[in-house]
Phi, psi and omega in degrees: 000134179297134182293342178280335181276124178294144178290147171292158186247145177232128170259129181240124176292156177271289189292120180088358180237304174255340178247128186276097187277324189304310179298326179293319177300315180298316180297311182291328178299317178294317180297317185279324188240354180071018183251127180262134172221176182228165176301318181292328181290334183263358181300129178086357180263148172290168177302318180294325178286322182288326184229065188297327180295336184257354190304317185280332184257337187050040182298325180304316184286352178259002182284130176304134178091347183304306184283330183291332187254016177295146174282155176280138178297133181307130177083353186295315184299308181297321181292317179296318176302316180297315179297326181294343178294328185236353183229156170271114186255133176238139172263126185233127180225131174280073191266346189288345175295331180237083188306326178300331184290337184304304181295319180297320180292320178296314178299317180299314179297319179298325179285312189264336181227055185295345181279355177267123181294149176301335179291341182256019177244123182239116174254122186217183176252332186223114184284357178294347177281349184279125182239078178244167180290332180220148172228123176252118186208162178254002181241125177298331180300336176266317183293327182300334182254008181296131178279339177258197179287124181270129180234117183266119176278128184301136177208163182304325187274351182245011184299333182263012179249132189228016186275359180229158175299124183258137170236148185257344182195177183288333175298318179295325177296314179297319177299317180299315181287333173295320177292333179289345175118001178237000000 
């Protein structure tokens, strides 16, 4: 890529895209409510359907340590590094709904993605303000308003939504961007 040509931009969501939220939700649901569920049992369900005891309060997401102790999505670190070779990558999280998560998410990124500059981390409430060439997210509520190409990362809650290009893992994302020309 010519150094004079600006790089195309990619916004990447955190929860459910680079951070593996589903197993954490299941674990905390059992701890808080004593109810056991599995990844296979929640496939195709909305968050409220999968975790009905927590639906009205979203108490799980307010628990100290919830966001700080998420596992990294398989392949995410290597894939993000690879994408950064040819794209300007931003991590974007609608974190302000859960203020405790702000500090935990920054710490998590510093631990698992230390190669991403603080300048490329956006914590916001509404992702419709993001104007990048691509948006990788697991929620249609964000992708529907994407000004760039919307890429939906597969998750239990979006299996019945089909209005965006779906990817199932980070290998598929890299294949997609190789086809895009970089």
